[in-house]
N, C-alpha and C positions, 0 to 999 in steps of 0.2 A: 379546740379541735382542729379548726382550719389552720391555725398558726402552727400547731405541732406537725401537721402533714405537709407543710410547705417544703422542708428539706427533702422529704421523700419525693415530692413532685419534681423538685429541681434535679434530684438524682436521676429520676426516670427520663427527664428531658435531656440531661447530659448523656445518658446511656444511648438514647435514640440518636443523638447527634453523632456520637462515636460510631455507632453501627452504620449510620448513613454514610459517613466519611469513609468507613472501611469498605462499604459496598461500592462507592465511587472509585476508590483506589484499585479495587480488583478489576475494574474495567480498563485500566491503563496497564499495558504490558509491552514487552519487547516483541518486535515483528517476527523473529524466528519461531515464536510459539503460535503465530496466527496461521490457521489453515482453513481457508474459506470453503464452505460447502458449495457444490456445483450441481447443476442440472445438465444432462447430456445434450449435446448439439444434435438437433434433428436435421437441419439443412444448413450446411456451412455457408451457402450463398446468401442466407438471410441474417447471418450474424453481424452485429456491429458493436462497437465499443463507444461508450459515452463517458467522458471525463469531466468532472466538476472541479474547477480550480478553487472555487470558493470554499467548498466543503472538503476538498482533498479526498475525493472518492472516485473510484473507477467502477464501471458496470459493463459486463458483457451481456448483451441482450439479443434475443431472437424473437421478433414480433413483439408481443407484450409480455414475454417471459424474461425475467432477470435470471440469467444462468449463473452468474457469479458477481459478487459485490465485495469490494476491498478498499481499505484505506490506502492512501498513497501520499507521496510528497511531490510538490510541484515547485516551479521556479519562484524566486524572490521578486520583489517589485522592480528591482534593477535588472534582473535577468529572468523575465517572465516566461512561463510556458505559453506558446502562442495559441490564440483562440482561432477557431474556424473548423471547416470540414476537410478532413485529410483521409488518406488511406495508408494502411500498412505497406510500406515500400520494400522493406527488407527484413528478414529474420535471420539472426545468427545466435545460436544457443551459447557458444563458447567465445564470446567477444571480449577483448581487453581494450582498455583506453589506450589510444596511441599518442595523444598530446600531453604536454606538460602543463601543470604538475600532475603527478599521479600516473604517468605512463606505465602500462602493465597491469593496472588495477582492473579486476574483473567487472564487466558490465553484463553479467550473465542474463541470458534470455532477452537479448536485444531485439526490440521491435521498432524499427525506424519509421517515422511518419513524415519527416521533413529532414532534409540534409542536416546532419549533426544533432538532430533531436530524436529521441526515442524513449520508449518505455523499457525498463530493465530492472533487474534486482538492484537494491541499494538500501542503505539504512533509512528508515522512515521516522519522521518527526511530526508532531502535531502542528506544524507551522511551515510555511513555504521556506525551502532551504536549498534548492538546487540551482544550477545555472541554466535551467530551462527544460531539462529532461524530466521524466516522470519516474520516480523511484517506487518500487513495489516490494512487498514482503516476498521472501524466497518462494513460498508455496504459491502465492498469488501469481508471481511472475512465471513460474513453471506451468501452472494450469492455464493462464491466459495465453501463453506462447503456444500451447497445444490446441487451444480453441479457435485461434485466429489463423489467417493465412495471408499471403501477399494479396493486396487488394481489398482486405476487410476495411469497411469504413470506420473512421474514428472522428467523433464529434466532440470538440473541446469547447466548453463554455464556462461561464462563471458559476452556473448552477444548472441542475437538471431536476425534473420532478421526482426522480428516484432518491434524491437527497432527503426527502421528507418521509420516505418509506423504508426501503432497504438500507439506505445510507445511515439513517438515524439509529439503526439497531447495531451498527458496527462498533467495536471497541476502539478506544483511543490507543494508538501505538506510538511509543516514544523510545527511540533507541539512543537518545542523547547521552545516557549514562552507561551505554553498553560499550565495553572495551573493544577496540578494533582488533581483529585477529592479527597475528604477526605477518609481516611481508613474506616470510618464508612459506607461509601457508597460502596467502592471497595470490602469490605469483607462481604457485605450483599447480600441476594438473589436478591435484586432489580437490581443489575448490570446485572444479567442474564436475568431478565424479560425485561429490556430495550434493551439488545442485540438482543432479538427475533424480536424487531421492528427496528433494525438497528440504535439504539441510544446508547450513552454513556453519563451518567450524564445529565446535562442540555444543553450540547453543541448541 
């Protein structure tokens, strides 16, 4: 009896593993589909941003309330995102890269915290991949841009307590297989019009 039921048991174990793998894969998706829930800002003067380079997570907080949590991409080991206490120095919604390579490429919802370093829209990957800037999903960039102002504190560290709570519940975003839109679109005014609606290209 036990012997005859072994194939059935193995089949059930196999099915459970497949379902578990399927469940995990559903948590990985492209960043244009990510739209973080938000809580309203009560007092803009009390808002601050916390960025965890180790977990690649960004949090907009007010007091003990997390208003928004989002995955992000940070700098590589050779070009790291700087740690420390900063403030948002400048905000430009429709900014383009001015240096080569990639001059003219949109860096939408630019929030500069150090000369040549900023948070902005960009393709997000589950590993450090930038030259030091912080890439955000388009909806996250749009919402954070609206929630912060020049002077908003930004604390960048290897980790923050929120990594274990709000950060742990976030999906994995991986745009590495997402085709880059054509230059004709990326360098057109349409990219900024779409960004106002939290969109990028047709994704």
